C-alpha positions as CSV (number, residue, x, y, z in Angstrom):
1,M,-0.1,-0.4,0.0
2,C,2.4,2.4,0.7
3,R,5.4,1.7,-2.1
4,R,6.7,4.6,-3.7
5,D,5.4,3.2,-6.8
6,S,2.0,2.4,-5.2
7,S,-1.2,3.3,-7.3
8,D,-3.6,3.6,-4.5
9,M,-5.1,7.3,-4.8
10,L,-5.2,7.9,-1.4
11,V,-1.2,7.3,-1.1
12,R,-0.5,9.5,-4.2
13,M,-2.4,12.2,-3.4
14,F,-0.5,12.3,-0.2
15,L,3.0,11.4,-2.4
16,D,2.3,14.0,-5.2
17,R,-0.1,16.5,-5.0
18,Y,1.4,17.5,-1.3
19,Q,5.0,15.9,-1.3
20,L,4.4,14.4,2.2
21,N,6.1,12.3,4.0
22,L,3.9,9.6,6.1
23,L,4.8,8.8,9.4
24,S,4.8,5.2,10.4
25,L,3.8,6.1,14.3
26,P,1.2,9.4,13.9
27,G,2.0,11.5,17.2
28,R,1.6,14.9,18.6
29,R,5.0,15.6,19.1
30,V,6.0,17.1,15.9
31,R,5.3,20.7,14.8
32,C,6.2,23.1,11.9
33,G,9.6,24.3,12.8
34,S,10.7,20.7,14.1
35,V,13.9,18.9,12.6
36,Y,14.6,15.4,12.3
37,V,18.4,14.6,12.4
38,R,19.6,11.5,10.2
39,Q,22.4,10.4,11.9
40,G,23.8,7.5,9.5
41,G,21.0,4.9,8.8
42,R,19.0,6.4,11.9
43,L,16.4,9.4,11.7
44,T,16.0,10.6,15.1
45,A,12.5,11.7,16.8
46,P,11.6,15.4,16.0
47,G,13.5,17.9,18.1
48,M,12.8,21.9,17.3
49,L,15.0,24.1,14.8
50,A,15.4,26.7,17.5
51,D,17.4,24.0,20.0
52,I,20.1,24.0,17.4
53,M,20.5,27.6,15.8
54,E,22.3,30.3,16.9
55,P,21.2,33.3,17.3
56,E,17.7,32.8,18.8
57,L,15.3,31.7,16.1
58,S,11.9,33.0,15.7
59,L,9.6,31.3,13.1
60,P,6.3,33.0,11.6
61,K,3.3,31.6,13.0
62,P,2.0,28.5,10.7
63,F,-1.0,29.0,8.7
64,H,-3.9,26.7,9.9
65,E,-6.2,25.0,7.4
66,D,-9.2,23.3,9.1
67,D,-10.0,20.9,6.2
68,L,-8.1,19.7,3.0
69,P,-11.2,18.3,0.9
70,D,-9.2,15.9,-1.3
71,L,-7.5,14.1,1.7
72,S,-10.6,14.4,4.2
73,G,-12.9,11.3,3.0
74,K,-10.9,9.8,0.1
75,W,-10.8,6.0,0.5
76,S,-7.8,4.0,0.0
77,D,-7.8,1.0,-2.4
78,S,-8.3,-2.0,-0.5
79,V,-5.6,-4.2,1.1
80,A,-4.7,-7.6,2.7
81,A,-6.8,-7.9,6.1
82,G,-3.5,-8.3,7.9
83,V,-1.3,-5.3,6.1
84,G,-4.3,-3.4,6.8
85,L,-4.4,-4.0,10.7
86,G,-1.0,-3.2,10.8
87,L,-2.0,0.6,9.8
88,M,-4.7,0.3,12.5
89,E,-2.6,-0.9,15.2
90,S,-0.1,2.2,14.7
91,F,-3.0,4.6,14.4
92,L,-4.2,3.1,17.9
93,A,-1.1,2.6,19.7
94,A,0.1,6.2,19.2
95,L,-3.8,7.3,20.6
96,G,-2.8,5.2,23.7
97,A,-6.0,2.7,22.5
98,A,-3.6,-0.5,21.9
99,G,-6.8,-2.2,23.3
100,L,-9.0,-1.9,20.8
101,L,-6.8,-3.6,18.1
102,D,-8.1,-7.1,19.9
103,E,-11.3,-6.1,19.4
104,L,-11.2,-5.2,15.5
105,K,-8.8,-8.3,15.5
106,A,-11.8,-10.7,16.1
107,S,-14.4,-8.9,14.4
108,V,-12.2,-9.3,11.3
109,Q,-12.0,-12.8,12.0
110,R,-15.9,-13.3,12.7
111,A,-16.9,-11.5,9.2
112,R,-14.1,-13.6,7.5
113,T,-12.7,-10.5,5.8
114,R,-10.0,-10.7,3.1
115,T,-9.5,-7.0,2.7
116,V,-9.8,-3.5,4.2
117,A,-9.6,0.3,2.8
118,F,-9.1,3.1,5.0
119,R,-10.1,6.9,5.1
120,F,-8.8,10.0,7.3
121,R,-11.7,12.4,8.4
122,R,-11.1,16.1,9.2
123,V,-8.0,16.2,7.7
124,S,-6.1,19.5,8.6
125,R,-2.8,21.0,7.7
126,D,-0.5,23.7,9.5
127,S,2.2,25.2,7.2
128,I,4.7,27.7,7.1
129,D,6.1,28.5,3.1
130,P,9.7,27.3,2.3
131,M,10.6,31.0,1.7
132,S,9.7,32.4,4.7
133,L,11.4,29.2,6.3
134,G,14.2,30.2,4.7
135,R,14.3,33.7,5.0
136,A,13.6,33.4,8.9
137,L,16.7,31.1,9.3
138,G,18.8,33.6,7.1
139,G,21.7,34.6,9.5
140,H,21.7,31.8,11.5
141,E,24.3,29.0,12.4
142,L,24.1,25.6,13.9
143,L,25.0,25.6,17.4
144,R,28.0,23.5,17.9
145,S,27.5,22.8,21.7
146,N,24.1,20.9,21.0
147,P,24.7,17.2,20.7
148,W,22.4,17.1,17.5
149,V,24.9,19.0,15.4
150,R,27.6,16.7,14.2
151,D,29.4,16.4,11.1
152,G,27.9,14.4,8.7
153,N,24.5,14.6,10.2
154,R,21.5,16.0,7.8
155,Y,18.9,17.6,8.9
156,F,15.4,18.1,7.7
157,A,13.1,20.6,8.6
158,V,9.6,20.5,8.9
159,A,7.8,22.9,7.4
160,S,4.0,21.5,7.2
161,V,2.3,18.8,9.2
162,V,-1.3,17.2,8.6
163,W,-3.1,16.0,11.0
164,S,-6.6,14.0,11.2
165,P,-8.2,13.1,14.8
166,S,-10.2,10.0,13.0
167,I,-9.8,6.6,10.9
168,S,-12.1,4.7,9.2
169,I,-11.9,1.1,8.1
170,R,-14.5,-1.0,6.1
171,G,-13.8,-4.3,5.1
172,R,-14.6,-7.6,2.3
173,D,-15.0,-10.8,2.0
174,E,-13.8,-13.8,-0.3
175,S,-16.5,-13.0,-2.3
176,D,-15.9,-9.1,-2.3
177,A,-18.9,-8.4,-0.3
178,A,-19.1,-5.8,2.3
179,V,-18.6,-7.1,5.8
180,D,-20.1,-5.4,8.9
181,L,-17.1,-5.1,11.3
182,G,-18.9,-3.3,13.5
183,A,-20.9,-5.9,15.2
184,G,-20.4,-5.3,18.8
185,L,-18.2,-2.5,18.8
186,A,-20.3,0.2,18.4
187,S,-20.2,3.1,20.7
188,V,-17.1,1.2,22.4
189,A,-14.3,3.6,23.9
190,D,-11.0,2.6,25.1
191,A,-10.1,1.9,28.5
192,N,-8.8,5.7,29.1
193,G,-11.4,7.7,27.1
194,N,-9.1,8.4,24.5
195,V,-10.7,6.6,21.5
196,K,-14.7,6.3,20.6
197,V,-15.5,3.6,18.0
198,E,-18.5,4.0,16.0
199,R,-20.6,2.5,13.3
200,S,-21.2,4.8,10.2
201,G,-23.1,4.1,7.0
202,D,-21.9,1.5,4.3
203,N,-20.5,-0.6,7.1
204,E,-17.6,1.7,8.2
205,L,-16.3,1.5,11.4
206,V,-14.9,5.0,12.8
207,Y,-11.9,5.5,15.5
208,Q,-12.7,8.9,16.7
209,A,-9.8,10.4,19.1
210,R,-10.0,13.7,20.7
211,E,-7.5,15.2,19.6
212,P,-5.5,14.7,15.9
213,L,-2.7,13.0,15.2
214,A,0.2,14.2,12.9
215,I,-0.1,11.7,10.1
216,A,2.3,13.3,7.2
217,V,4.8,15.9,7.2
218,E,6.4,18.1,4.6
219,L,10.3,18.1,4.5
220,Y,13.0,20.6,3.5
221,E,17.1,19.4,4.1
222,L,19.2,22.0,5.5
223,R,22.8,21.8,4.7
224,W,25.8,23.7,6.6
225,D,29.0,24.8,4.9
226,G,31.6,25.5,7.3
227,A,33.7,27.5,5.1
228,T,31.4,29.8,4.3
229,R,29.4,29.3,7.5
230,Q,26.2,29.8,5.5
231,L,23.4,27.7,5.7
232,S,21.2,26.1,2.4
233,F,18.4,24.1,1.4
234,H,19.6,21.1,-0.3
235,T,18.0,20.2,-3.4
236,P,18.9,17.6,-6.5
237,K,19.9,20.8,-8.8
238,G,22.4,22.0,-6.1
239,P,22.4,24.3,-2.7
240,I,19.9,26.9,-2.5
241,P,21.5,29.8,0.0
242,L,19.4,31.2,2.6
243,H,20.7,34.6,2.0
244,G,19.8,34.5,-1.7
245,L,16.5,33.0,-2.0
246,A,14.4,34.0,-4.9
247,E,10.5,34.0,-5.2
248,D,11.1,32.2,-8.8
249,E,13.2,29.3,-7.4
250,P,11.6,27.5,-4.2
251,P,13.4,24.4,-3.0
252,E,11.9,21.4,-3.2
253,P,10.1,19.6,-0.7
254,V,12.0,16.0,0.7
255,Q,10.7,12.5,0.6
256,L,12.7,10.2,2.7
257,G,11.1,7.1,2.1
258,D,12.8,4.2,-0.1
259,D,11.0,2.0,-3.0
260,D,9.8,-0.6,-0.8
261,D,8.3,1.9,2.2
262,V,7.7,5.7,1.7
263,M,7.0,6.0,5.4
264,I,9.4,7.4,7.9
265,A,10.2,5.7,11.0
266,P,12.0,8.1,13.1
267,E,13.8,6.6,16.5
268,E,13.1,7.6,19.8
269,L,17.1,8.6,20.4
270,E,18.4,10.4,23.9
271,L,19.8,13.7,22.1
272,A,19.4,16.6,24.7
273,S,17.7,19.6,22.7
274,P,18.0,22.2,25.4
275,R,20.2,25.2,25.3
276,S,22.6,24.9,28.1
């Protein structure tokens, strides 16, 4: 479902129209102005750009869009039930409601579900345009005293975050008939009250959280030139210095996934972030 060459219309919308990186584990930690650091083959959990920059960094307030209609409510293609349950596990685990997965697995087995499809509801976005991000970073240097700053590391700034508080699932059986996954699950909530499960029309099972989760991010790679002491956006066509940004040559977003999996999977590396 999440290969870069996937023909799934929902995946293609994330990758092509919005040029986003899908998060393997949705969460609430990432923000506009966050940064992921690649250390060798590992990607850190998001910290804040302000913690690795000097002098003190001030970024513009993100622009908020309440609804992205081409992402909100669009169903994915059908995938094998096992693959689909893996995606649900990540979403529910991020909500702290992993216990609800057992109920869903039991429902999938009872209904003899062969394939499932998904959609997100109420998809919103916070964003800083890359030109404004670049101008804000102009005149700044990497803070060498921060453990995140090391030769050979790569830095990926978050310019936009896409959110959703809800994921829906529907299934089909071996004869490609719709199945009812909501039997016995309607109006169920997890033990902590973080997530409600409701049955909607067309045999749709809706998992609704109290607060939205980040499901995708737009990234721009930053590079530091120690000789010129300049930051730049790194692009396939070469560096774009922050002090020379032109409106007709915006930097290109970066997609970090490989051919096998376009989702990015940050690790919880123990790196200090506050200034000393």
